[in-house]
C-alpha positions in Angstrom: 0.0 0.0 0.0 1.2 3.5 -0.8 2.4 5.7 2.1 -0.3 7.8 3.7 -3.3 6.2 1.8 -6.6 8.0 2.0 -9.5 6.7 4.0 -11.3 6.0 0.7 -8.3 3.8 -0.4 -8.2 2.0 2.9 -12.0 1.3 2.8 -11.7 -0.1 -0.7 -8.8 -2.3 0.2 -10.6 -3.6 3.3 -13.9 -4.3 1.4 -11.9 -6.3 -1.2 -10.0 -8.2 1.5 -13.2 -9.1 3.4 -15.1 -10.2 0.3 -12.3 -12.5 -0.9 -9.9 -13.2 1.9 -8.2 -16.2 0.2 -5.5 -18.2 2.0 -3.7 -16.3 4.7 -1.5 -16.9 7.7 -3.1 -16.8 11.1 -2.8 -13.2 12.1 -4.0 -13.9 15.7 -1.2 -16.4 16.4 1.5 -13.9 15.4 0.8 -11.6 18.4 -0.8 -14.1 20.8 0.8 -14.4 24.3 2.8 -17.6 24.5 1.8 -19.8 26.2 -1.9 -18.8 26.0 -3.7 -21.4 28.2 -7.1 -22.4 27.0 -6.7 -20.9 23.5 -6.2 -22.5 20.1 -6.1 -20.5 16.9 -9.4 -20.6 15.0 -11.3 -22.6 17.7 -14.4 -21.2 19.5 -15.3 -23.7 22.3 -18.9 -24.8 22.6 -20.6 -22.9 25.4 -18.7 -19.7 25.0 -20.6 -16.4 25.2 -20.9 -14.1 22.2 -19.4 -10.6 22.5 -19.0 -7.9 19.9 -16.5 -5.1 19.5 -16.3 -2.2 17.0 -13.1 -1.5 15.1 -13.9 2.0 13.9 -11.8 3.9 11.3 -12.2 7.6 10.6 -10.1 10.6 9.6 -8.5 13.2 11.7 -7.1 15.8 9.3 -5.6 13.8 6.4 -4.7 10.7 8.4 -6.9 7.7 9.1 -7.4 6.8 12.8 -8.9 4.1 14.9 -10.5 4.3 18.3 -9.4 2.3 21.4 -10.3 2.7 25.0 -8.6 2.2 28.4 -11.1 0.2 30.5 -12.0 1.7 33.8 -10.0 0.4 36.8 -13.2 -0.4 38.7 -14.3 -3.1 36.2 -13.6 -6.8 36.9 -12.1 -8.7 34.1 -9.6 -6.8 32.0 -9.8 -3.7 34.2 -7.4 -1.0 33.1 -6.4 -2.7 29.8 -6.6 -1.2 26.3 -9.5 -2.5 24.4 -12.0 -1.9 21.6 -15.5 -0.6 22.5 -17.6 -3.7 23.0 -19.3 -6.2 25.2 -21.7 -9.1 25.5 -24.4 -9.7 22.8 -27.9 -9.5 24.2 -30.5 -12.2 23.5 -32.0 -11.7 20.0 -29.4 -9.1 19.1 -27.3 -9.3 16.0 -23.5 -9.0 16.3 -23.4 -5.7 14.4 -26.2 -4.3 16.5 -24.4 -5.2 19.7 -21.1 -3.6 18.5 -22.9 -0.3 17.7 -24.9 -0.4 20.9 -21.8 -1.0 23.1 -19.9 1.8 21.2 -22.7 4.2 21.9 -22.8 3.2 25.6 -19.0 3.3 26.1 -17.9 6.2 24.0 -21.1 8.0 23.0 -20.7 7.1 19.3 -23.6 7.9 17.0 -24.1 5.4 14.2 -25.3 8.1 11.8 -23.3 7.8 8.6 -21.4 4.8 9.8 -20.7 2.1 7.2 -20.3 -1.4 8.4 -17.7 -3.2 6.2 -18.0 -6.6 7.8 -16.7 -8.8 10.5 -13.2 -10.0 11.3 -12.3 -13.5 12.5 -14.0 -14.4 15.8 -11.5 -14.8 18.7 -11.9 -16.8 21.8 -10.9 -15.1 25.1 -10.3 -17.8 27.7 -10.3 -15.6 30.9 -13.8 -14.4 30.2 -15.1 -17.3 28.1 -16.2 -14.8 25.4 -16.1 -15.4 21.7 -15.3 -12.0 20.5 -16.7 -10.9 17.1 -15.0 -7.8 15.8 -17.0 -5.6 13.5 -15.2 -3.2 11.1 -16.8 0.2 10.5 -15.9 3.4 8.8 -16.9 7.1 9.2 -16.2 9.8 6.7 -15.7 12.4 9.4 -14.3 12.4 12.9 -17.0 11.5 15.4 -17.8 13.4 18.6 -16.9 10.9 21.4 -17.4 11.0 25.2 -16.2 8.3 27.6 -18.6 6.6 29.9 -17.2 7.2 33.4 -18.4 3.8 34.5 -16.7 1.8 31.8 -14.0 3.9 30.1 -11.0 5.6 31.8 -10.1 7.4 28.6 -10.4 7.3 24.8 -7.4 6.8 22.5 -7.5 8.0 18.9 -4.6 6.2 17.2 -3.3 7.0 13.7 -3.5 4.0 11.4 0.0 4.5 10.1 1.3 4.2 13.7 -0.3 0.8 13.9 1.2 -0.2 10.6 4.7 1.0 11.5 6.8 -2.2 12.1 8.8 -0.5 14.9 5.6 -0.2 17.0 5.2 -3.9 17.3 7.5 -5.0 20.1 8.4 -8.0 22.2 7.5 -8.1 25.8 7.0 -10.6 28.6 5.4 -11.1 31.9 6.0 -13.4 34.8 3.1 -15.4 36.2 3.4 -18.3 38.7 7.2 -18.5 38.0 6.5 -18.8 34.3 7.7 -16.4 31.6 5.0 -15.5 29.1 6.0 -13.9 25.9 3.6 -11.0 25.2 4.0 -9.1 21.9 2.4 -5.7 22.0 1.7 -2.6 19.8 3.2 0.6 21.3 0.4 3.1 20.5 -0.3 6.4 22.0 2.0 5.8 24.9 0.2 2.5 25.8 1.0 -1.2 25.4 -1.8 -2.8 23.4 -1.6 -6.6 23.9 -3.7 -9.7 24.2 -7.0 -10.0 22.4 -7.0 -6.3 21.2 -3.6 -6.7 19.7 -4.7 -9.9 18.0 -7.7 -8.1 16.4 -5.4 -5.3 15.3 -3.0 -7.8 13.8 -5.7 -9.1 11.5 -6.5 -5.6 10.4 -2.8 -5.1 9.5 -2.9 -8.4 7.6 -6.1 -7.3 5.7 -4.2 -4.2 4.6 -1.5 -6.6 3.2 1.3 -5.1 5.2 3.9 -7.3 6.7 4.0 -5.5 10.1 2.7 -8.3 12.3 5.7 -10.5 13.0 7.3 -9.6 16.3 11.0 -9.4 16.6 12.7 -12.6 17.8 13.9 -11.1 21.0 14.5 -13.0 24.3 13.6 -11.5 27.7 16.3 -9.0 28.7 17.2 -7.8 25.2 14.5 -5.2 24.5 11.4 -4.0 26.3 11.3 -4.5 30.1 8.8 -6.9 31.5 5.7 -5.7 33.1 2.8 -7.1 35.0 -0.6 -6.4 33.3 -3.7 -7.3 35.0 -5.0 -10.7 33.9 
């Protein structure tokens, strides 16, 4: 893809990729924590609960951006982590409806003018037993957003070319129960974006056909310091 593509070009590329994905490597596995107990690439266990998240693209100036959130520290599972707006799918609700509803509740997003391009690959999250269904959407103009104090600590608007920059995908690790876990992460907006959110973003990078998803082969102690994110 050319440097600094327009949002129109990005949307066209994504529509084409979603309509005819063809054979591709598993983008989730490339940035999945290792070992990731209870998870196997492409497998959604029976009995998991459906969740939806909105991966929203829109312009700020002449650069395409995406919206992430830092979850409120008062929440239970995944408190304080960087995520996409999203949550559980209600009974009788479609995946796309749930993604838009959750985005409205969490960041005050209006769906007026929003174009839903399709869904990315479902992703199982063992710690919460959710099967996450990411929904990809585009707005022509920058939306007016407001964080829900109960659910969102703050909103991050991340330039898409920062996500695509290979230097912003970095190796990391955590120590849990005397075990070292390799945790690749995207360094975006001063935050470490890892786990399920990074795995969804890795697929977005793949759909844009940019080889920015393979983390450096770095052993603990050679690059980023370890840290202890909440489980």
